[in-house]
MARVEX-998244 format. One line per 2 residues: number of its first residue (from 1); their letters; for each residue x, y, z of C-alpha. Coordinates in steps of 0.2 Angstrom, whole numbers, m for minus. Example, Ala and Ser with C-alpha at 12.3 -4.5 7.8 and 13.67 -1.06 7.14 Angstrom:
REM residues 2
1 = AS = 62:m22:39; 68:m5:36 .
END
This chain:
REM residues 265
1 = MD = 0:0:0; 6:18:m4 .
3 = LK = 8:27:12; 9:44:3 .
5 = SI = m7:41:m6; m16:36:9 .
7 = AN = m10:51:19; m16:62:5 .
9 = QL = m33:54:6; m34:55:25 .
11 = YA = m29:73:26; m42:78:13 .
13 = LL = m56:72:25; m65:82:38 .
15 = PA = m56:80:55; m72:71:61 .
17 = EF = m70:58:48; m51:55:50 .
19 = MA = m50:43:64; m63:30:57 .
21 = AR = m55:31:40; m37:29:47 .
23 = AE = m43:14:57; m50:6:41 .
25 = YV = m34:9:31; m24:1:46 .
27 = RE = m36:m14:45; m33:m16:26 .
29 = AK = m14:m15:28; m14:m28:42 .
31 = AA = m26:m39:31; m14:m37:17 .
33 = GD = 0:m43:29; 9:m26:28 .
35 = KE = 12:m23:47; 25:m10:44 .
37 = TA = 14:1:33; m1:m2:45 .
39 = AK = 10:5:60; 15:20:50 .
41 = IA = m3:24:45; m8:22:64 .
43 = KL = 5:35:68; m3:48:56 .
45 = RK = m11:61:68; m28:68:66 .
47 = PS = m27:86:60; m32:100:71 .
49 = QA = m46:111:64; m33:125:59 .
51 = AW = m22:112:51; m36:105:41 .
53 = AL = m41:122:35; m23:125:29 .
55 = NL = m23:108:20; m40:114:12 .
57 = LA = m31:129:5; m17:120:m1 .
59 = RR = m28:108:m11; m41:121:m17 .
61 = QP = m30:136:m20; m12:131:m22 .
63 = DE = m8:147:m32; m11:157:m16 .
65 = LQ = 3:147:m7; 14:151:m22 .
67 = RL = 11:169:m19; 15:167:m1 .
69 = GN = 32:159:m6; 36:172:m19 .
71 = LG = 33:186:m7; 44:177:6 .
73 = AA = 58:175:m6; 57:194:m10 .
75 = LR = 57:198:8; 72:188:12 .
77 = DA = 81:195:m3; 78:213:3 .
79 = HG = 82:209:21; 99:201:15 .
81 = RF = 103:217:5; 98:228:20 .
83 = DG = 86:237:8; 75:246:20 .
85 = ET = 64:255:8; 60:239:m2 .
87 = LR = 57:230:15; 45:243:21 .
89 = EL = 35:241:4; 35:222:5 .
91 = SK = 30:223:23; 14:232:18 .
93 = QR = 11:218:5; 14:205:18 .
95 = HQ = 0:212:29; m12:213:15 .
97 = LI = m8:195:8; m10:187:26 .
99 = RA = m27:196:28; m32:190:11 .
101 = LV = m26:172:14; m35:171:31 .
103 = AQ = m51:177:23; m49:164:9 .
105 = VR = m46:150:22; m62:156:32 .
107 = RL = m72:155:16; m66:138:11 .
109 = AS = m70:131:28; m87:139:28 .
111 = DE = m91:131:12; m87:114:20 .
113 = GQ = m99:119:35; m84:122:47 .
115 = KL = m82:138:57; m65:144:63 .
117 = SE = m63:151:80; m53:167:83 .
119 = SM = m39:157:91; m38:145:76 .
121 = VR = m37:161:65; m23:167:75 .
123 = DI = m14:151:73; m16:151:54 .
125 = ES = m10:169:53; 6:163:63 .
127 = VF = 9:149:51; 8:161:36 .
129 = TA = 20:173:45; 32:158:48 .
131 = AL = 31:153:30; 36:170:24 .
133 = AD = 52:169:35; 56:150:31 .
135 = PA = 53:143:14; 53:125:22 .
137 = VT = 37:130:30; 29:135:14 .
139 = EI = 34:118:6; 26:109:21 .
141 = LK = 10:119:18; 10:115:0 .
143 = AG = 10:96:3; m7:98:11 .
145 = NL = m4:85:24; m2:96:40 .
147 = SA = m8:88:56; m4:103:68 .
149 = TN = 1:121:67; 10:123:84 .
151 = EL = 27:116:77; 26:128:62 .
153 = TE = 20:143:72; 36:141:83 .
155 = QE = 46:147:69; 53:165:71 .
157 = GW = 41:177:64; 46:189:51 .
159 = PE = 53:205:59; 47:222:54 .
161 = PA = 59:232:44; 70:243:56 .
163 = EP = 70:261:53; 85:267:44 .
165 = VV = 99:275:53; 98:293:49 .
167 = DE = 113:302:42; 109:320:45 .
169 = VA = 121:326:31; 115:313:19 .
171 = LR = 97:317:23; 99:336:20 .
173 = RE = 108:332:4; 94:321:m1 .
175 = QR = 81:333:4; 90:347:m6 .
177 = AE = 91:335:m21; 73:331:m19 .
179 = RQ = 68:349:m19; 79:352:m34 .
181 = RQ = 70:337:m43; 53:344:m38 .
183 = EL = 58:362:m44; 65:355:m60 .
185 = GR = 49:345:m62; 38:361:m59 .
187 = AR = 50:371:m71; 48:357:m85 .
189 = AE = 29:357:m82; 28:376:m83 .
191 = AQ = 39:376:m99; 28:363:m106 .
193 = HT = 12:373:m102; 19:390:m109 .
195 = SE = 25:381:m124; 7:374:m127 .
197 = VR = 0:391:m123; 12:399:m136 .
199 = DR = 8:386:m149; m11:389:m146 .
201 = AQ = m8:408:m148; 3:406:m163 .
203 = NA = m11:396:m171; m24:409:m166 .
205 = LA = m13:423:m173; m11:413:m190 .
207 = HA = m30:411:m190; m33:429:m187 .
209 = EQ = m21:435:m200; m29:424:m213 .
211 = KA = m46:431:m208; m40:449:m209 .
213 = AR = m32:445:m226; m49:439:m232 .
215 = AT = m58:454:m225; m45:465:m233 .
217 = RH = m48:457:m250; m66:458:m248 .
219 = LE = m65:476:m243; m54:480:m258 .
221 = EL = m67:471:m269; m81:481:m261 .
223 = TA = m71:497:m263; m68:494:m282 .
225 = EL = m87:489:m284; m91:506:m275 .
227 = ER = m80:515:m287; m88:507:m302 .
229 = AR = m105:511:m295; m100:529:m292 .
231 = TT = m94:530:m310; m109:523:m317 .
233 = EQ = m120:535:m306; m110:550:m313 .
235 = EA = m112:544:m331; m131:541:m328 .
237 = NS = m133:558:m321; m124:566:m336 .
239 = EV = m135:556:m347; m150:563:m338 .
241 = RE = m144:581:m339; m141:578:m358 .
243 = AR = m158:570:m360; m167:584:m351 .
245 = TV = m158:597:m362; m164:588:m378 .
247 = FR = m181:586:m371; m183:604:m367 .
249 = TA = m176:609:m384; m188:597:m393 .
251 = EK = m203:603:m382; m199:621:m387 .
253 = AA = m198:616:m405; m215:607:m404 .
255 = ER = m223:622:m396; m217:634:m410 .
257 = AR = m223:621:m423; m240:621:m414 .
259 = RH = m242:640:m414; m236:641:m432 .
261 = LE = m250:628:m437; m263:638:m428 .
263 = SL = m258:654:m437; m260:646:m454 .
265 = Q = m277:640:m450 .
END
């Protein structure tokens, strides 16, 4: 009989189902004449409620434990390099991830009809903290065959990143450099803004110049038309005067002709 396969099946059960199932596997091993395996199966411990919930996470959401392992590796790397700034950022992620994992474990347990007490939740949080500090703990969690959490939670918790030792001279230098960077950023932003304003003004000027040129051409056309109209008016007035003179002359001639005709009659 395969002890690893049997362990996987036993630790996938609810804690209340563990003892009866283990006894059945022991009986089967003995019946098969495999006393050594039977003894090893009998030594498999019933999982605590917290350990069972962690096993459930490992089986249902293995990617979550991989995230835990990746963050732990990043924390250990930053700690080894004494990178305080990175440690402080990763510590924020650590708190967020542990909260998210605890919430996920609670949901999984609730889906199986099991409620975790506050003390169980604290144990689970401690295990996650230990896993971040020790990759071996993460590997144990990934196996999904955890029987108890107390051995894992005894691992030294991950320390909060220490505040950096302040070098006053370097701090002032960095503050000056930061102010210069900020001033340079503001100057660049102002230069960009004024450049954009200039470009918009230049475009507006070009548009206005084009509009003025069109208006000038239109005015010139209207002026020429007015001059032509004035010339036409003058010519028409001259023609009127000439026509009036011819009319009066013709009228006088007609009157003389009328009087002459009357005298002859």
